[in-house]
N, C-alpha and C positions, 0 to 999 in steps of 0.2 A: 670338817673344816679345812684339814690339811689338804684334802683332794681338791676343794675349791680353789685354794690358794695355789696349789701346783698348776691346776689348768689355767689360772688367770696369768700365772708366770709364764707358762708355755706360750699362751696367746700373746702376752707382751713380746716375749722374744721373737716369736714369728713376725709379728708386726713390726719390730725393729729391724729384723733381718730384711724384710721386704722393704722397709723404708730405705735401708742401705744399699740394697740392690737397686731401687729406683733412682737414688741420688747419683750412684756410680754410672747407671745407664745414661742418665741425663749429662753427667759431666764429661764422660768418656765417649760413649757410643753416639750420643746426639750432639755433641758439642759443636761439631763442624757444622751440621745442618742448622742449629739454632744461631750459630755466629753469622751465617751467611743469609738467614731468612730475612726477606725484604721487610718484614714487620718489626725486625729488631732495630729500633731507632738508635741504639748506642753505636752501632756501625755508622749509621748516618751522621751522627754529631762528631764521632771520632775522625771521620774522613775530613771535616772542616776544622778540626782542632789543631792540625799540623800545618807548620808554615812550610809548604813545599818549596823546593828549590826553583830557581828562575830558569826559564828556557831563554836562551839569548842567541843573536846572531852578531857577532862582534860585539858593538857597543849598543845595538839596539834589543830592548828587552821585548820579548815576544809573549811571554807568560809568567806572571808573578802572583803571589799570595798576598793580598792586602787584609791588614787587621780590620776587622769590623768595629763600628762605633755605633751607638745608639741602641735601640730597642732589641735588636737580635745579638747584641755583643756577648750576652750570658749564655747564648745556646751555640753560637758558631763564632770561633774565634777568628777565622779567616775565610775570604772569599777569593776564589780563583779569577783573575782578570787577564784579559787578552787585549792590550793597546792596539795592536794592528789588526785585530779581528779577522775579516775575510781574507785578506791578502795572505796571510799565513796560516789559515785554518787548517789546509790539508797537511802542513808540517808539524805544527804543534798538536793538532787534535783537540780535545776538549776533556775536562775533569768533571764529570757529572756526579750526581749523588749516589749512583749506584754502579757506574762504570766509567771508563775512560778509553781513548782512542789515539792513534798516531804516537808521536813522541811521548805523550802523557802515559799511554799504555806501555810502550816498549820499555821505557826507563822508570817505571812507576815506583819500583822499591828504592831506587836511588833517589828519586825526587821526593818520596815521601820520608826518607831517612831510615828505612827498615833494611836496607841492603847489608849483608855481611861486611862488605868494604867499609861500612861507616861505623862499625862496633867501636873502635878506638875513639872516634870522634863523638859518639854517644856517652862512652865512659868519661871522657874530659868534661863534657858538658855536665854530666851528672855531678862530677866532683866539684864543679863551679857553681852548682845550683842554678844551671841555665837551661832553658827549654831547648831541646835538640831541634834542627832545621835540616831540611832535606838538602841533597847535593844540587849544584847548579850545572845545567847542561848546555853547553855552547855548541852551535851548529856550524856546519860548513857553508851554510846559505850566505850569499853576497846580497845585502839588502838592495843595493841598485838593480841588480840583475833580477831579484825576485819582483820588485815593484815595476820594473819595465815589463817583464813578462805578464804579470797580472793586468797592467793597464792596457797593453797591446792586444791581449786576448779578449779582454772585456769589451774593447772598442769594436771587435768584430761583431759583437752581439750574438755570438754563437757558443755553444758548448765546446769544450775541448780541453787540452792539457799542454803544458810546456815543461820540458826538462832541460837543464843545462848542467854540464859537467866540466871538469878539469880533466882533459883526456891524460895527463901525466900522472894524476894521483887517484882519480875516480871520485874526488869530492864533489858532491853535488852543489851546485852554485844557486840553482833555482828550481822550484818544483811547485808548479801551479796547476789547479784543476777548478774548471768553471762548469756550471754554476757553483759557487761558494756557499758558505753559511757564517753565521755569528757564533763563534764558540762561547761568548759571554752569555748567550741566551741558554745555553745547555749546561752551564757551569755554576749557576747560583745556587745557594743552599735552600731551595725551596722546590720540593718535588712536584708540586702541582703547576708551577710555572714551567719546569723543565719538560715535564710530561707534554703540556700544550705545545710548546716549542718543538719538541721531538716530533709529534703528530703532524705539525704543519711541514716539516722537512721531510718526513718520510712520504707524505701524501704529494710531495712535489714531483711532477713528472720529470723534471731536470735531474732528479736524484742528487742534490747538492751534498749529501753526506758521503757519496762515492768518490773515493781517491781515484780519479781517471789516470792519473799520471803512472801509478804503479799497480793498480788493482782492476784496470779495464784493458781487455785487448782487442785489438782492431785488425781488420786486414790492411797490411801496409801499402798496398797498392804499388805504385812505381818506385817508391823508395827502396824496395826490396831488389830492384834490378842491381843495386850496388853489390848486394850479397851474391847475385847470381854472376855478375862480372868478377867478383872476388874468386868464386869457385873456378871459373873459366880461366882466369890468369894463373891460379894455382896449379891447374892441370898441366900447364907447358910454360915454363919460365922464359920461353922465346917469344911468347905473346905479349902485346902491349896495346897502347892506345890506338895504333895505326893498323892493327891486325883487321883483316877483312872478314866480316861475318855475313852470312845469308840474311835478306831482309825482304823478303816477299810482301806484296801489298796484303796478302792473307796467307796464314799459315794453316794448312790442312793438318788436322788433329787425327792421329791415328786411331783406328778403330771406331771412328765416327763419321758422320757424314756432314759435320760443321767445321768451320775453320776460325782461327783467331785473326781479328783484324787490327790495325792500328788504331789509334784515337781518331775519331771522325772518318773511319775508313780511307784514311790517306795513305798515300804510297811513302815508302820510307827509302828515300834516295833512289837509286836506279836498279834496286833488287839486291845489290851487294854494297855495304857501306863499312866504314871504320867503326871499331867498337865505340871509340870516344863519340862519334857523331851519332850512334845509336843511342848512348846515354845523354848526349846533349838535348836531342829532341824527343827522347823518351819513347822510342819506337816499342811496339809490343813484339812484333814477329821474330826479330832476332833474338831476343831473350828467351821467348817461348822456344825457339829452336835450340838455343843453347842449353836449356833445361832439359829438353827431349834428349839430346845428345849426352849430357852429363848422367841423367837419371836420378831417381829418388835419393839413394844412398849418398852419393856425392853432395848433393844439395842439403840434405839433412845434417850431414857431417859438418859442412861449412857453416851452417847456421848455429850449430851447437859449439862450434869454435867461437862465435861470437857471443856466447853466453846463454843461448836458448836451452831450456832444460835444467839449467842450475837453479837450486832452491835457494833464492838471494834474500836476504835480510839487511835493511840498510839503517837502522834496525827494524823497521816495520817489515812485515812479510810482503814480499812482491809476487804477484800472480805469474803464472808461467806463460812463456811464449813458446810457439811452435809451428812447423810447417804441416802439421797433421800427420795421420798415420798413412802408411804406404797403401796405395790403393791398386786394385787389379786393373783399373782403367789407365792404360798408358798415356791418354791425353792429360790427365790430371796434372802431372808435373809441370806441362807448359803453363797452365794456369797459376800453379805454385810459384813459378819462376818469375812472374810478373806481379807477385803479391796478391794473387786472389785465391779462390778455391778455399782450402781449409787454412790457409797461412794466417795467423793471428799474432800480433805482437804488442806488447805494451810500449807506450811512449818512452819509457825508461829504457826499455831493451834496443829500441831503435837509436836513442841517444848513445847507448853503448857501441852501436855498430859504427856511428860516425866518429865516436871517441877512439875506438880500435884503429881505424884507418888513419886518424890524426896521429896516433901514438906509434907510428911504425909497426902496426900489427899487433900490438900488445893491448889487450883489453884489461883494464884495472877493475878491481872489485869496487862497485859503487858504495859510498858511505855518506851519511848525513850528520854524523856527530864528529865535532872537531876535538872537544876536550869536556870532561866531566871532573869537577872539582867540588871538595866539601864546602861548607858555609864559610870556612876561613880561608879558602883559596888554595888549599892543599890538593895537588894533582891525584886523582884517583884513576883516570884513564885518559889516554891520548891516542888519537888517531893514528894508525901505522899503516900507510899505503901498501896494498898488496895485489900482486898480479893475479888475475882470474884465470887468463888463458892467452895463448898466442893464436890469434886468428888467421893471420896471413904472414907471409914472409915480409921483411922490410921492403924488399924490392917490389912486391906486389902492392904494398901499402903505398909506396911512393907513386906507382903508376895509377892508382885509384885516386889519390889526392889530386893529382894532376889533371884527371879527368873530371873529377868533380869541380875543380876550379873552372875548367872549361864550360861546364854547364851553367855556372854563375856568369861567367863573361861572355859566353856565345849562345847559351841555350835557354831553357825555360825558367831559369831562376835569377834573372838580371835584376829584379827587384831587390835582391839580398846583397847586391854590392855595397860595399863600404869604402870611400876614398882612402887610399893609403894602406889598405888592408887587404891580405890575400884571403878571400872566401871561397870555399868549396861547398858544393851542396848537391842535393837531389830532390826534386819535387815528386809529388805523388798524388794520384786521384784513386781513391779506393771505392769500388762499387758496394752499394749497401743493399738490404732488402727492405720489403715494406713500401716500396715507391718513394723512398727518401732520396735527396740529393746525395752524390758521393761525398765522401769525406776528403778533405784537403790536407795533404801532408808536406813536411819539409824537414830534412835532416841536413845538418851542416857542421862546419868547423871554420875557425878563423884565427888569423894571427898576423904578425908583422911578416912573417915568411910562410911559404907553402910547407917548409920542413919543419916549422915550430909552432904549430897551432897552439893557442891557449885556451880555447873554449870549444866545446862540441854541444849542439843543440838538436832537440827533437820537438817538433810542433805537430799537432793534430787539431784541426778544426772540424768538428763533427757537421756532416752535411753542409760544408763550407765550399764546396765546388760546383762550378757550372758545368761540369761533366768533361771538362776537357784537360789535358795535361798541363796547360798553362795556369789552371785554377790553383793548383798548389803554389805556384810561383807568385800569383797575385794575392792569395789569401794568407797563407801560412809564412811564406818567405819574409814578408815585411816584419812579422812578428818575431821570427828568429833574428832578423836584422837588429831589431831593437834591443833584444837581449844581448846579442854579441857586442853591440855598440856599448852597452853598459858595462860589460865586463871589462872591455878594452879601453874604457874611458874616453870614448869618441863622441 
């Protein structure tokens, strides 16, 4: 009898030990996997049980959590709403049942109230028996500029992107990507509806969920000639707008039996022209020749000084820009120097080029968040503008500004002119693959004085060019003009 009891006791002890091991395994080892398992509906309900902070642009509310009423209020306390929907979608992003994007992702822990900086606020709310709320995020976006950019780009009927910056601070005033999407359709507390909407957007050949402004790089075409001109001027400070440069009708490319033509196989002056004239009419051969003379290292160094190669977060991560790797082909740098070959830039990067020139050669670090405050308005974080790099000397920047103003007044960008405002810019036509029409580009700055620009803009219209240098001026420049006018109150 005693033996039987002993065996039973041992068996019970073993089962209890196994049970404890299993409990600990589940609670410790498997805890994170179980917490993040898509079948765990507690996480789903918990995401919508928090009053996330608002995302604003000044007085305009871009995202807010609205308390639910009716049949689902016992399951989901709040629903995320985006009053401006498509216009600001690539700024706010969306807050979905299982993920989030853009600002909603970059500042998720602040918006949902779990960030360590909100610990005191949560403690005060607990003592007062109040439900904690997330922090509010105020952006640098200027609504008039954002809405002007969205409207003007949408009217083109093309895909593309627009970025506007304050060149003195790096604050992003507008950030638009088209086609866009409705974040409300991806943020409701209904997985089935969200999945249906997601599939529609994912199958859309226009890739509406892609943030073209910061996560898509393109060949910059002739807008890159500003960078080539910068490298040329930096090489010798005695050079200027009237410096004569070689401008053959066709430039023989070393090591090949082909040559680089100007747009439309046209001549560029009489074979030797001033640097400013070459920029005004956007000749290819002078800049190809400059690139060959300078070489890859000088061109790459100059582009890096404008910010290419930096790992930027605004706070969303920005895709890289580059002139490509050094090639054995000596002719490659000629194509790079006119913004083709392996040269690829994001619209934000090209806005930084224009902004650096506008800001006396200093490139400011771009940023999108102006201020973060808790639910009672106590400041948590305030933007502090910071220099990213010095791209060119103040003297070179002044020369480039004057030449870019001449492009607008006398060259390919006349449609960017704003009465009573000094506007500088550079048009671009970028060749594409797959038989598509070239992209139309325009980068610019504007202000009351050529020495005090208040806004810098970059515009790309995908396949928006008729294949001539004038196309950037006809398609993209008017969009930039609308944005600059909005910023300047014109």
